[in-house]
N, C-alpha and C positions, 0 to 999 in steps of 0.2 A: 468435387474436391472441397476440402474444408476451407473455411475463410481464415484470413490472417487476423489475429487479435490486434485491435488498434491500441495505440499507446496514448496516454494523456500526457502531453508535453508542451511546455511553454503556453499554458492556458487554453489549449484546445486539443481535440482528438486528431491523431495522425495515423493514417494507414498507408504503407508503402504503395507506390503506383505500380511497382513491378514485383513479380513473384520471385525474381532472381535472389537466390540465397536464402529463401524462406525455409525454415526447418519444420518438419512434420512432428507433431507431438502425438504419441500413441498411448492408448490405455495399456498400463503395464501388465494387466492380466489377459486381456483379449487381443491386444495388438491393433484394435480398432482405432482409426484416425480420430483424434479429438479436435485438433485445431492446428494452425500453423503460426509460427512466430518469426519475426524479422525485425532487424534494426536498420535495414537498407534505407538510406535517405534521411535518417534521423540526424538532425544538427545537434550533436552532443555538446559541442563548444557553446552553441547558442543556448542550449538547455542549462548549462552551468552558469552562463551569464544571466539568464532569466532568473534562476534560483537566487543568485547573489544580489540581484538588484530588485526585481519585482517581488519575489518571494520574501526576501529579507525585509524589505521595506514594509510590506503588509503585516508580516509577523511581528516586526519590531514595534508596531503601533499598538499591539495588544498587550494587556497586562498579563502577568504570570497566571493569574486566576482565569482570565479569558482563554489563555492557551491551554490551561488544564481542563477547562470545560470542553474545548475542542477535542482533546484526547478522549474525554468521557463520551462525547457524541460519536466519535469514531468507534469506540468499543461497543456502544449500543447498536450502531449500524451493523457491525460485524456479528454481534450476538443475534440480531434479527435474521441474518443470513447464514447462521451456523450450519443448518442442515445442508445447504448448498456446498459449503466449504468441506463438510465431511464427505459428501458425495464426490467432489473433485479430488480430495485427498485419497479416497479409496481407489480411484482410477490410476493413481501413481504407484500403487502397490503397497501403500502404507496400511498398517493394521489400525483398528479403532483406537487402541492405546497409543500408538504413535501419533495419530491424528489429534487425540485429546491433548497430548503434551504440546503439540504445535499450535492447534487452534485455540483451545481453552486457555492454554498457558500464555499465548500471545495476547489474547483478549484480556486476560487477568493482569498482564503487565501494563496495558494501557489504562485499565481502571486504577491500578496501584499508583502509577505516576500521576494520574489526574488527581487522585486523593492527596498524595504527598505535595503536589504543586499548590493545591488550595490550602493545605494545612500548614506547610512549612515555608512557603514563599510569601513575600508581601504582595499586596494587590496593586503593584506598580509596574512600570516598564523597565525599571533599572534596579539592580540589586548590588549594593556596595558590599564587597567581601573584605572583611578585616578592618 
């Protein structure tokens, strides 16, 4: 049986203790089982609270340029794993052109916002509008 994909939530990895309600994800072309997914036991209210407190507090300490550099690092990390992403995308039934729009397009958006953030925003934590 395939394993349940863990979720990174509230600062740590979480895997449901039970298989109840887990959904099987299959290769779109072959029908071969790829993995299982489940949100059973996830504390979604706790995740929202964590994002609004811990996440916001840590992000709020960064300047706009530091945030932009994090976007660039994320884009670089995804670029380094692009072949894996194309392989996974093909298993969903997507064509190479479909995948290019999603994968390269998404990575390009991260690079663009990173560049705009460093070029158009001040290197501070507060932006006064107007």
